N, C-alpha and C positions, 0 to 999 in steps of 0.2 A: 355351252354352259356359262362361259364368261359373258355371253350376250345377255343372259338373264340376270347375272349378278350386277352389272352396271346399272340397269334401270332400278333394281331394288335399292342400291346404294343412293341413287339420286332421289328416290322417293323418301328414303329415311332422312336424308339431309334436308329436303324440302319440308317435311313434316316437323322436324326439330326446329327449323328456322321459323316457321309460322308460330309455333308454340312460344319461342323466345320473343318474337315480335309482339305477340299477344300478351306476354307477361305471365302466362300461366305455367304452372308446373305442378306435378304431383309430389306431395311431401314425403311419400313413402309409407311403409306400414305403420299403423298406429296413429297416423295423423289425419287431418281433415283432407278429403280428396273430392274428386268429382262426383262420387257416389252420393254425397249429402249436399249437393249444390253449392259447394264452397271451393274456392281456388285462391291462390296467392299470386300477387303481382308486385311490380315495382312502380312507385310514383316518384316524380321529380319534385324535390323540395324547392319551394319558391322563396320562403322566408322563415326565419327562426327568431322569435323574440323571447328573451329570458323573462321569466316572471319571478319577481323578488318577494320574499317574505321576511319577517323579523323573527329572530330566534333569541331567546333569553339564555345567556351563558353565565354560569356561576363559577367563579374562580376562587378556590380556597387558598389562603395564604396565612402565614404566621406573623403576628405583630409582637415585637419585643420592646421592653422599656426597662430602665433602671429605677429601682425604688429604694429610698433610704430606709435602713433598718437599725434599731438600737439593740445591741447585744450585751448580755451580762456574762462576765467571766467570774466564776466562783473560785475562791482560793482553797476551799475545803468543804467538808460536809457540815452543814449547819445542825444536823441531828446530833453529832458528837459533841458540839459546843453546848447545845441545849441540855443534854444529859449530864455532861460534866458540871455545868453551872448549877443544875438542880441538886446534884449530889453535894457539892460544896455548900450551897445555900441550906440544904437540909441539915448538914452537920453543924453549921454555925447556928442555925435556929434551935437545934437540940441542946445547945449549951446555955440557952437563955430560959429562965423560968423553971417552974416545978409543976409536976402533976399534969392536969389537963392543959395548962398554959404552955407547958413544954411541947405537947403534941401539936397545939395550934401554931406555936412558933416554928416547929420543925416543918409543918406543911407550908406556912407562909414563906419560910426561908427557901424551901425547895422551889416554889413557884417563882419567887423573885430571882433566885439564882439561875433558874432555867431561862428566864427572860433576858437576864444580863449575859449569860453564856451564848444565847442565840444572837444577840446584838453584836457581841465581840467577834463571833465567828464570821459575821457578814462584813466587818470593817475592811477586810482585805479584798472584798469583791470590787471589780472594776467594771464600768460600763463604757462602751465605745460605739461609735456610729460607723456603719459601712453601707454598701449598696449591694442589692441582689438584682439579678436580671430575671424578670418575670415575662413569660410569653403567653399569648392566647391565640386561639384560632379564630380568624374572621373570614368572611366571604365577601367578594365584590361581585355584584350582579350587573351585567352590561347587556345591552341589546345589540345584536349584530345583524346586518342585512345579508341575507343569503339567497341563493337561487333556489326557488321552490319547484320550478318546472320550466317547460318551454312551450310557448304557443307556436305550433308548426303549421304553416300554410303549404299545401302540396297539391299537385295536379296529377290526376289519374284519369286517363282516357278522355282528356279534354275538359273534365270537370274539376273545379277547385274546391278543396276541402280544408277545414281547420280542425286541429285536434290539440289537446294539451298532453304533452308527454313528460316523463320524468328524466329524459335524456335528450341530448342534441343529436338528431339522426344523421347529420351530414348532408350530402347532396342528394341521396336517394333514400327512400323509405319503403320498407317492405309492408305491403297491405294485404289484408285478407278480404276477399270479396265473397259475399254470400247472396245467393239469388233465391227468392221465393215469390209465390204469387201474391199479388196486391189486393185480393178480394177480401 
């Protein structure tokens, strides 16, 4: 029985060795296999050249600056001064004249007193200058040179091929070989 086992092992090793030399293997269930005239192998990479492209990059940032501002500081309510002035002016105007003249003098005194009261209430106001920091969003657009892909030259079974890939494959490249009639 051991005499039959040794030749079977040698045959299995020899068959596996020729498949490995050939570069073929079956990918397993669900993949492409010898049933549809497709197999996979390994090619030696001869040269890899990066292919560059230009990419626009937008960088947002915030730009801030100081701006002078004039501020008003009010000492009190101007409405109260206007009302008080109108009342005092109306009372004073009511003391002048008789009849319809008294009514006109009362109205004129109220208007004048309101204006004077408003002006007096604003005399205590102060204005001063200060600065405020203002900011705005701006974007800087720049162009950057980036690798867009790789032109790869490789040899499979003595033939040289070139393909553009989106990655650097290293020293070896897995290839899929498909055979079909040329008619």
